[in-house]
N, CA, C and O atoms as CSV, one atom per row, in Angstrom:
chain,resi,resn,atom,element,x,y,z
A,1,MET,N,N,-9.641,-2.199,-4.546
A,1,MET,CA,C,-10.001,-1.032,-3.784
A,1,MET,C,C,-9.256,0.167,-4.363
A,1,MET,O,O,-8.033,0.140,-4.503
A,2,LYS,N,N,-9.980,1.187,-4.689
A,2,LYS,CA,C,-9.379,2.427,-5.166
A,2,LYS,C,C,-9.385,3.403,-4.002
A,2,LYS,O,O,-10.445,3.762,-3.489
A,3,LEU,N,N,-8.199,3.831,-3.587
A,3,LEU,CA,C,-8.122,4.788,-2.495
A,3,LEU,C,C,-8.566,6.158,-2.988
A,3,LEU,O,O,-8.155,6.616,-4.054
A,4,ASP,N,N,-9.404,6.796,-2.199
A,4,ASP,CA,C,-9.916,8.108,-2.564
A,4,ASP,C,C,-9.283,9.197,-1.692
A,4,ASP,O,O,-9.937,10.175,-1.328
A,5,VAL,N,N,-8.014,9.012,-1.368
A,5,VAL,CA,C,-7.280,9.992,-0.572
A,5,VAL,C,C,-6.082,10.487,-1.379
A,5,VAL,O,O,-5.599,9.801,-2.280
A,6,THR,N,N,-5.614,11.680,-1.045
A,6,THR,CA,C,-4.435,12.215,-1.730
A,6,THR,C,C,-3.176,12.036,-0.907
A,6,THR,O,O,-2.073,12.283,-1.394
A,7,SER,N,N,-3.331,11.606,0.349
A,7,SER,CA,C,-2.151,11.383,1.175
A,7,SER,C,C,-2.327,10.145,2.038
A,7,SER,O,O,-3.437,9.796,2.441
A,8,ILE,N,N,-1.214,9.496,2.310
A,8,ILE,CA,C,-1.166,8.415,3.289
A,8,ILE,C,C,-0.035,8.797,4.241
A,8,ILE,O,O,1.148,8.721,3.910
A,9,THR,N,N,-0.451,9.211,5.433
A,9,THR,CA,C,0.512,9.647,6.432
A,9,THR,C,C,0.115,9.073,7.784
A,9,THR,O,O,-0.889,8.372,7.911
A,10,ASN,N,N,0.909,9.381,8.772
A,10,ASN,CA,C,0.628,8.939,10.125
A,10,ASN,C,C,-0.751,9.401,10.588
A,10,ASN,O,O,-1.373,8.752,11.429
A,11,GLU,N,N,-1.223,10.502,10.053
A,11,GLU,CA,C,-2.511,11.060,10.464
A,11,GLU,C,C,-3.717,10.221,10.045
A,11,GLU,O,O,-4.720,10.188,10.757
A,12,ASN,N,N,-3.631,9.541,8.897
A,12,ASN,CA,C,-4.802,8.800,8.424
A,12,ASN,C,C,-4.550,7.301,8.245
A,12,ASN,O,O,-5.436,6.579,7.786
A,13,ALA,N,N,-3.371,6.832,8.595
A,13,ALA,CA,C,-3.026,5.423,8.347
A,13,ALA,C,C,-3.942,4.454,9.094
A,13,ALA,O,O,-4.301,3.411,8.547
A,14,THR,N,N,-4.324,4.770,10.320
A,14,THR,CA,C,-5.162,3.853,11.095
A,14,THR,C,C,-6.531,3.665,10.457
A,14,THR,O,O,-7.017,2.539,10.353
A,15,SER,N,N,-7.155,4.755,10.031
A,15,SER,CA,C,-8.473,4.617,9.401
A,15,SER,C,C,-8.358,3.903,8.055
A,15,SER,O,O,-9.237,3.122,7.689
A,16,LEU,N,N,-7.280,4.168,7.319
A,16,LEU,CA,C,-7.078,3.473,6.044
A,16,LEU,C,C,-6.803,1.989,6.259
A,16,LEU,O,O,-7.220,1.157,5.453
A,17,LEU,N,N,-6.108,1.657,7.335
A,17,LEU,CA,C,-5.843,0.251,7.639
A,17,LEU,C,C,-7.155,-0.510,7.766
A,17,LEU,O,O,-7.331,-1.563,7.155
A,18,GLU,N,N,-8.068,0.025,8.558
A,18,GLU,CA,C,-9.352,-0.650,8.758
A,18,GLU,C,C,-10.137,-0.773,7.462
A,18,GLU,O,O,-10.745,-1.810,7.196
A,19,ARG,N,N,-10.125,0.265,6.666
A,19,ARG,CA,C,-10.832,0.224,5.386
A,19,ARG,C,C,-10.249,-0.845,4.474
A,19,ARG,O,O,-10.985,-1.605,3.845
A,20,GLY,N,N,-8.936,-0.899,4.406
A,20,GLY,CA,C,-8.282,-1.899,3.565
A,20,GLY,C,C,-8.511,-3.317,4.045
A,20,GLY,O,O,-8.712,-4.227,3.241
A,21,LEU,N,N,-8.480,-3.506,5.360
A,21,LEU,CA,C,-8.727,-4.847,5.902
A,21,LEU,C,C,-10.132,-5.321,5.554
A,21,LEU,O,O,-10.345,-6.496,5.254
A,22,GLY,N,N,-11.079,-4.404,5.595
A,22,GLY,CA,C,-12.449,-4.757,5.198
A,22,GLY,C,C,-12.522,-5.153,3.737
A,22,GLY,O,O,-13.211,-6.110,3.381
A,23,ALA,N,N,-11.815,-4.422,2.889
A,23,ALA,CA,C,-11.809,-4.735,1.457
A,23,ALA,C,C,-11.152,-6.093,1.209
A,23,ALA,O,O,-11.616,-6.867,0.372
A,24,ILE,N,N,-10.089,-6.374,1.928
A,24,ILE,CA,C,-9.407,-7.665,1.777
A,24,ILE,C,C,-10.326,-8.796,2.213
A,24,ILE,O,O,-10.422,-9.818,1.535
A,25,ARG,N,N,-11.002,-8.616,3.340
A,25,ARG,CA,C,-11.942,-9.648,3.805
A,25,ARG,C,C,-13.066,-9.864,2.785
A,25,ARG,O,O,-13.598,-10.967,2.662
A,26,ALA,N,N,-13.418,-8.803,2.060
A,26,ALA,CA,C,-14.482,-8.899,1.054
A,26,ALA,C,C,-13.977,-9.509,-0.258
A,26,ALA,O,O,-14.762,-9.710,-1.185
A,27,GLY,N,N,-12.682,-9.803,-0.344
A,27,GLY,CA,C,-12.143,-10.462,-1.523
A,27,GLY,C,C,-11.345,-9.582,-2.453
A,27,GLY,O,O,-10.859,-10.060,-3.478
A,28,ASP,N,N,-11.193,-8.300,-2.129
A,28,ASP,CA,C,-10.412,-7.389,-2.970
A,28,ASP,C,C,-8.948,-7.801,-2.951
A,28,ASP,O,O,-8.395,-8.088,-1.890
A,29,ALA,N,N,-8.321,-7.830,-4.117
A,29,ALA,CA,C,-6.910,-8.209,-4.204
A,29,ALA,C,C,-6.073,-7.164,-4.937
A,29,ALA,O,O,-4.903,-7.406,-5.235
A,30,THR,N,N,-6.661,-6.009,-5.227
A,30,THR,CA,C,-5.942,-4.937,-5.918
A,30,THR,C,C,-6.176,-3.631,-5.174
A,30,THR,O,O,-7.296,-3.318,-4.773
A,31,VAL,N,N,-5.091,-2.871,-4.998
A,31,VAL,CA,C,-5.184,-1.552,-4.370
A,31,VAL,C,C,-4.675,-0.533,-5.377
A,31,VAL,O,O,-3.516,-0.577,-5.790
A,32,ASP,N,N,-5.552,0.383,-5.767
A,32,ASP,CA,C,-5.213,1.433,-6.720
A,32,ASP,C,C,-4.821,2.686,-5.947
A,32,ASP,O,O,-5.628,3.249,-5.206
A,33,LEU,N,N,-3.583,3.114,-6.125
A,33,LEU,CA,C,-3.034,4.246,-5.392
A,33,LEU,C,C,-2.874,5.485,-6.274
A,33,LEU,O,O,-2.096,6.379,-5.941
A,34,ALA,N,N,-3.589,5.549,-7.378
A,34,ALA,CA,C,-3.406,6.616,-8.363
A,34,ALA,C,C,-3.606,8.013,-7.794
A,34,ALA,O,O,-2.923,8.944,-8.219
A,35,GLY,N,N,-4.513,8.185,-6.853
A,35,GLY,CA,C,-4.797,9.510,-6.324
A,35,GLY,C,C,-3.855,9.978,-5.231
A,35,GLY,O,O,-3.910,11.134,-4.811
A,36,VAL,N,N,-2.997,9.092,-4.772
A,36,VAL,CA,C,-2.112,9.416,-3.646
A,36,VAL,C,C,-0.929,10.250,-4.133
A,36,VAL,O,O,-0.209,9.853,-5.050
A,37,LYS,N,N,-0.742,11.390,-3.517
A,37,LYS,CA,C,0.347,12.299,-3.899
A,37,LYS,C,C,1.366,12.494,-2.782
A,37,LYS,O,O,2.547,12.699,-3.060
A,38,THR,N,N,0.934,12.435,-1.527
A,38,THR,CA,C,1.795,12.701,-0.381
A,38,THR,C,C,1.848,11.471,0.513
A,38,THR,O,O,0.812,10.908,0.866
A,39,VAL,N,N,3.064,11.052,0.882
A,39,VAL,CA,C,3.225,9.879,1.747
A,39,VAL,C,C,4.329,10.135,2.762
A,39,VAL,O,O,5.182,11.005,2.588
A,40,ASP,N,N,4.280,9.347,3.825
A,40,ASP,CA,C,5.404,9.262,4.732
A,40,ASP,C,C,5.618,7.778,5.027
A,40,ASP,O,O,4.994,6.930,4.389
A,41,SER,N,N,6.462,7.461,5.954
A,41,SER,CA,C,6.795,6.056,6.200
A,41,SER,C,C,5.582,5.237,6.613
A,41,SER,O,O,5.594,4.015,6.467
A,42,ALA,N,N,4.534,5.876,7.127
A,42,ALA,CA,C,3.321,5.150,7.490
A,42,ALA,C,C,2.689,4.481,6.274
A,42,ALA,O,O,2.023,3.455,6.413
A,43,ALA,N,N,2.886,5.045,5.085
A,43,ALA,CA,C,2.324,4.453,3.870
A,43,ALA,C,C,2.925,3.075,3.610
A,43,ALA,O,O,2.211,2.138,3.254
A,44,VAL,N,N,4.219,2.957,3.785
A,44,VAL,CA,C,4.880,1.667,3.574
A,44,VAL,C,C,4.405,0.664,4.617
A,44,VAL,O,O,4.120,-0.488,4.291
A,45,ALA,N,N,4.319,1.098,5.868
A,45,ALA,CA,C,3.830,0.217,6.931
A,45,ALA,C,C,2.403,-0.237,6.647
A,45,ALA,O,O,2.053,-1.392,6.888
A,46,LEU,N,N,1.587,0.670,6.136
A,46,LEU,CA,C,0.207,0.336,5.804
A,46,LEU,C,C,0.139,-0.723,4.712
A,46,LEU,O,O,-0.592,-1.705,4.847
A,47,LEU,N,N,0.885,-0.538,3.641
A,47,LEU,CA,C,0.884,-1.514,2.550
A,47,LEU,C,C,1.390,-2.868,3.020
A,47,LEU,O,O,0.873,-3.903,2.600
A,48,LEU,N,N,2.395,-2.870,3.887
A,48,LEU,CA,C,2.896,-4.138,4.438
A,48,LEU,C,C,1.828,-4.828,5.288
A,48,LEU,O,O,1.671,-6.046,5.219
A,49,ALA,N,N,1.103,-4.059,6.080
A,49,ALA,CA,C,0.040,-4.639,6.910
A,49,ALA,C,C,-1.057,-5.236,6.037
A,49,ALA,O,O,-1.560,-6.325,6.316
A,50,TRP,N,N,-1.424,-4.518,4.979
A,50,TRP,CA,C,-2.428,-5.060,4.060
A,50,TRP,C,C,-1.914,-6.330,3.384
A,50,TRP,O,O,-2.664,-7.292,3.217
A,51,GLN,N,N,-0.648,-6.335,2.998
A,51,GLN,CA,C,-0.085,-7.516,2.331
A,51,GLN,C,C,-0.103,-8.716,3.294
A,51,GLN,O,O,-0.430,-9.832,2.890
A,52,ARG,N,N,0.249,-8.483,4.561
A,52,ARG,CA,C,0.204,-9.560,5.558
A,52,ARG,C,C,-1.217,-10.079,5.735
A,52,ARG,O,O,-1.433,-11.289,5.806
A,53,ALA,N,N,-2.179,-9.178,5.805
A,53,ALA,CA,C,-3.578,-9.581,5.968
A,53,ALA,C,C,-4.041,-10.404,4.772
A,53,ALA,O,O,-4.721,-11.418,4.936
A,54,ALA,N,N,-3.677,-9.972,3.585
A,54,ALA,CA,C,-4.061,-10.721,2.381
A,54,ALA,C,C,-3.437,-12.108,2.401
A,54,ALA,O,O,-4.094,-13.092,2.060
A,55,ALA,N,N,-2.175,-12.190,2.798
A,55,ALA,CA,C,-1.506,-13.493,2.879
A,55,ALA,C,C,-2.226,-14.406,3.859
A,55,ALA,O,O,-2.305,-15.615,3.644
A,56,GLY,N,N,-2.748,-13.834,4.925
A,56,GLY,CA,C,-3.520,-14.620,5.885
A,56,GLY,C,C,-4.805,-15.178,5.297
A,56,GLY,O,O,-5.374,-16.133,5.826
A,57,HIS,N,N,-5.259,-14.585,4.209
A,57,HIS,CA,C,-6.438,-15.064,3.489
A,57,HIS,C,C,-6.039,-15.840,2.227
A,57,HIS,O,O,-6.873,-16.134,1.371
A,58,GLY,N,N,-4.745,-16.162,2.136
A,58,GLY,CA,C,-4.267,-16.941,0.987
A,58,GLY,C,C,-4.151,-16.157,-0.301
A,58,GLY,O,O,-4.166,-16.743,-1.384
A,59,LYS,N,N,-4.036,-14.831,-0.205
A,59,LYS,CA,C,-3.954,-13.989,-1.399
A,59,LYS,C,C,-2.703,-13.124,-1.348
A,59,LYS,O,O,-2.083,-12.964,-0.297
A,60,ARG,N,N,-2.349,-12.578,-2.490
A,60,ARG,CA,C,-1.290,-11.575,-2.572
A,60,ARG,C,C,-1.905,-10.342,-3.224
A,60,ARG,O,O,-2.514,-10.426,-4.291
A,61,LEU,N,N,-1.739,-9.206,-2.573
A,61,LEU,CA,C,-2.275,-7.966,-3.121
A,61,LEU,C,C,-1.429,-7.478,-4.284
A,61,LEU,O,O,-0.215,-7.677,-4.322
A,62,ALA,N,N,-2.087,-6.846,-5.212
A,62,ALA,CA,C,-1.397,-6.140,-6.295
A,62,ALA,C,C,-1.636,-4.658,-6.060
A,62,ALA,O,O,-2.776,-4.215,-5.924
A,63,PHE,N,N,-0.547,-3.894,-6.013
A,63,PHE,CA,C,-0.630,-2.447,-5.863
A,63,PHE,C,C,-0.412,-1.833,-7.239
A,63,PHE,O,O,0.583,-2.125,-7.903
A,64,VAL,N,N,-1.341,-0.982,-7.668
A,64,VAL,CA,C,-1.243,-0.359,-8.987
A,64,VAL,C,C,-1.176,1.156,-8.853
A,64,VAL,O,O,-1.656,1.739,-7.880
A,65,ASP,N,N,-0.567,1.774,-9.860
A,65,ASP,CA,C,-0.372,3.218,-9.880
A,65,ASP,C,C,0.262,3.712,-8.577
A,65,ASP,O,O,-0.204,4.662,-7.947
A,66,VAL,N,N,1.336,3.027,-8.205
A,66,VAL,CA,C,2.037,3.336,-6.957
A,66,VAL,C,C,2.848,4.621,-7.131
A,66,VAL,O,O,3.654,4.719,-8.056
A,67,PRO,N,N,2.645,5.601,-6.256
A,67,PRO,CA,C,3.392,6.847,-6.379
A,67,PRO,C,C,4.878,6.645,-6.090
A,67,PRO,O,O,5.273,5.748,-5.346
A,68,GLU,N,N,5.682,7.502,-6.699
A,68,GLU,CA,C,7.131,7.404,-6.550
A,68,GLU,C,C,7.571,7.469,-5.087
A,68,GLU,O,O,8.542,6.817,-4.704
A,69,GLY,N,N,6.874,8.238,-4.281
A,69,GLY,CA,C,7.233,8.345,-2.867
A,69,GLY,C,C,7.197,7.004,-2.164
A,69,GLY,O,O,8.061,6.712,-1.338
A,70,ILE,N,N,6.210,6.188,-2.480
A,70,ILE,CA,C,6.112,4.863,-1.856
A,70,ILE,C,C,7.192,3.939,-2.400
A,70,ILE,O,O,7.846,3.239,-1.627
A,71,THR,N,N,7.390,3.924,-3.709
A,71,THR,CA,C,8.413,3.022,-4.259
A,71,THR,C,C,9.792,3.400,-3.742
A,71,THR,O,O,10.621,2.532,-3.470
A,72,SER,N,N,10.033,4.697,-3.609
A,72,SER,CA,C,11.322,5.156,-3.098
A,72,SER,C,C,11.529,4.720,-1.647
A,72,SER,O,O,12.586,4.195,-1.297
A,73,LEU,N,N,10.520,4.938,-0.810
A,73,LEU,CA,C,10.633,4.526,0.592
A,73,LEU,C,C,10.737,3.012,0.729
A,73,LEU,O,O,11.528,2.513,1.531
A,74,ALA,N,N,9.948,2.282,-0.045
A,74,ALA,CA,C,9.993,0.817,0.023
A,74,ALA,C,C,11.378,0.304,-0.366
A,74,ALA,O,O,11.890,-0.632,0.249
A,75,GLY,N,N,11.984,0.914,-1.383
A,75,GLY,CA,C,13.340,0.542,-1.773
A,75,GLY,C,C,14.344,0.877,-0.689
A,75,GLY,O,O,15.244,0.085,-0.410
A,76,LEU,N,N,14.201,2.031,-0.080
A,76,LEU,CA,C,15.100,2.457,0.992
A,76,LEU,C,C,15.042,1.491,2.169
A,76,LEU,O,O,16.068,1.168,2.768
A,77,TYR,N,N,13.834,1.032,2.496
A,77,TYR,CA,C,13.657,0.120,3.619
A,77,TYR,C,C,13.894,-1.345,3.240
A,77,TYR,O,O,13.889,-2.219,4.106
A,78,GLY,N,N,14.098,-1.609,1.953
A,78,GLY,CA,C,14.366,-2.970,1.504
A,78,GLY,C,C,13.145,-3.871,1.477
A,78,GLY,O,O,13.270,-5.090,1.593
A,79,VAL,N,N,11.958,-3.282,1.324
A,79,VAL,CA,C,10.737,-4.086,1.308
A,79,VAL,C,C,10.001,-4.004,-0.027
A,79,VAL,O,O,8.859,-4.452,-0.139
A,80,ASP,N,N,10.653,-3.434,-1.032
A,80,ASP,CA,C,9.995,-3.277,-2.330
A,80,ASP,C,C,9.575,-4.612,-2.916
A,80,ASP,O,O,8.504,-4.709,-3.514
A,81,SER,N,N,10.394,-5.643,-2.758
A,81,SER,CA,C,10.029,-6.954,-3.307
A,81,SER,C,C,8.880,-7.588,-2.520
A,81,SER,O,O,8.086,-8.334,-3.093
A,82,LEU,N,N,8.777,-7.305,-1.222
A,82,LEU,CA,C,7.661,-7.817,-0.437
A,82,LEU,C,C,6.333,-7.209,-0.887
A,82,LEU,O,O,5.284,-7.851,-0.840
A,83,LEU,N,N,6.413,-5.966,-1.317
A,83,LEU,CA,C,5.208,-5.264,-1.771
A,83,LEU,C,C,4.948,-5.427,-3.262
A,83,LEU,O,O,3.854,-5.137,-3.745
A,84,GLY,N,N,5.955,-5.892,-3.985
A,84,GLY,CA,C,5.797,-6.022,-5.435
A,84,GLY,C,C,5.857,-4.684,-6.134
A,84,GLY,O,O,5.268,-4.508,-7.200
A,85,VAL,N,N,6.577,-3.724,-5.533
A,85,VAL,CA,C,6.746,-2.406,-6.138
A,85,VAL,C,C,8.242,-2.182,-6.336
A,85,VAL,O,O,9.064,-2.657,-5.553
A,86,GLU,N,N,8.566,-1.478,-7.354
A,86,GLU,CA,C,9.978,-1.234,-7.654
A,86,GLU,C,C,10.134,0.187,-8.168
A,86,GLU,O,O,9.386,0.643,-9.034
A,87,ALA,N,N,11.122,0.873,-7.614
A,87,ALA,CA,C,11.394,2.238,-8.060
A,87,ALA,C,C,11.914,2.213,-9.487
A,87,ALA,O,O,12.603,1.272,-9.883
A,88,ALA,N,N,11.592,3.234,-10.257
A,88,ALA,CA,C,12.095,3.354,-11.630
A,88,ALA,C,C,13.607,3.521,-11.596
A,88,ALA,O,O,14.138,4.278,-10.784
A,89,LYS,N,N,14.275,2.831,-12.455
A,89,LYS,CA,C,15.736,2.933,-12.551
A,89,LYS,C,C,16.088,4.072,-13.497
A,89,LYS,O,O,15.518,4.195,-14.582
A,90,SER,N,N,17.031,4.901,-13.071
A,90,SER,CA,C,17.426,5.999,-13.967
A,90,SER,C,C,18.845,5.849,-14.433
A,90,SER,O,O,19.337,6.684,-15.190
């Protein structure tokens, strides 16, 4: 699934959740986040919810082109390994 949004925030997380769950049920196992530029903590919660849903279907999602904002927040919350994303080391 390629997200066609530029932000993942509290404002749109619920609608994105439903869209992602549908894609997972349809067999999608990759989420392309290349277009996402703005995030808040809802983005991390959303990715975790999608990962849980995929696990319920016996799959693990792969997140590609993950923006730095998500990797940074995931690292801060200690869930980067659960999502398979890692912040760049400097």
